[in-house]
C-alpha positions as CSV (number, residue, x, y, z in Angstrom):
1,M,3.6,-19.2,-4.6
2,G,3.8,-17.6,-1.2
3,I,2.9,-14.5,0.7
4,F,5.2,-11.6,0.2
5,I,6.0,-8.5,2.4
6,H,6.3,-5.4,0.2
7,E,8.0,-2.3,1.6
8,L,6.4,0.8,0.2
9,K,6.9,4.6,0.7
10,I,3.9,6.6,1.7
11,W,3.5,10.3,2.2
12,P,2.3,11.7,5.5
13,V,-1.0,12.9,3.9
14,H,-1.8,9.3,3.1
15,F,-0.1,7.7,6.2
16,D,-2.3,9.4,8.8
17,P,-5.6,8.1,7.3
18,L,-4.1,4.6,7.0
19,I,-3.1,4.4,10.7
20,R,-6.5,5.9,11.7
21,G,-8.2,3.1,9.8
22,V,-10.1,5.3,7.3
23,K,-7.8,4.5,4.3
24,K,-9.0,1.1,3.0
25,A,-7.4,1.0,-0.4
26,E,-4.2,1.8,-2.2
27,Y,-3.8,2.6,-5.9
28,R,-0.4,1.6,-7.2
29,W,1.7,0.8,-10.2
30,N,1.6,-3.0,-10.1
31,D,5.4,-3.5,-10.6
32,R,5.3,-6.1,-7.8
33,E,2.5,-8.3,-8.9
34,F,0.5,-7.8,-5.7
35,K,-1.6,-10.8,-4.6
36,V,-4.3,-11.4,-2.0
37,G,-2.7,-12.2,1.3
38,D,0.4,-10.1,0.7
39,V,1.5,-7.8,3.5
40,L,2.3,-4.2,2.8
41,K,4.8,-2.4,5.1
42,F,4.1,1.3,4.6
43,R,7.1,3.5,5.6
44,E,6.2,7.1,6.0
45,W,8.3,9.3,3.7
46,D,8.6,13.1,4.0
47,P,8.7,14.6,0.5
48,E,10.1,17.9,1.9
49,T,13.1,16.4,3.7
50,E,13.3,13.4,1.3
51,E,13.8,11.1,4.3
52,Y,11.8,8.4,6.1
53,T,10.2,9.7,9.3
54,G,10.7,6.4,11.2
55,R,7.0,5.6,11.4
56,H,5.5,2.6,9.7
57,A,2.3,0.6,9.5
58,F,1.3,-2.8,8.1
59,A,-1.7,-3.8,6.1
60,R,-2.8,-7.0,4.4
61,V,-4.1,-7.1,0.8
62,I,-7.6,-8.6,0.8
63,H,-8.5,-7.9,-2.9
64,V,-6.7,-6.9,-6.0
65,A,-8.5,-5.1,-8.9
66,D,-6.2,-5.0,-11.9
67,Q,-8.6,-5.5,-14.8
68,P,-10.4,-2.8,-16.9
69,P,-11.5,-0.2,-16.1
70,I,-8.3,-0.1,-14.0
71,P,-5.5,1.0,-16.4
72,A,-3.0,-1.6,-17.6
73,G,-0.1,-1.9,-15.2
74,F,-1.9,-0.5,-12.2
75,A,-3.7,-2.2,-9.3
76,L,-6.3,-1.1,-6.8
77,L,-5.5,-2.9,-3.5
78,S,-8.2,-3.3,-0.9
79,L,-6.6,-3.4,2.6
80,T,-7.2,-4.6,6.1
81,R,-5.2,-3.5,9.1
82,P,-4.3,-5.7,12.1
C-alpha cells in the first residue's frame, strides 16, 4: 500500500477557506478509499462557467472517519496544509 495523490474538484466557496487555512476537513463520497497520508490536490471549479479556474491547493489526509455515525460510503477527512 502506498500514498496516493487524489485530484478533486472544489467550488470557490470552499476553496477560499481551504487556502486561508480555516477549512480543516472535507466530507466526501469515499469512492477512492482515502487513507491517512494521502495527498489531495484540490482544483478550483467554477460551477457557473463549468470550467477549472486554474487555481489549486494541496492538503494531506491526517485522519479518516468512515464508521457510524458517518453514513456508509462517505468519509470525513481531516486535513493539514503544507
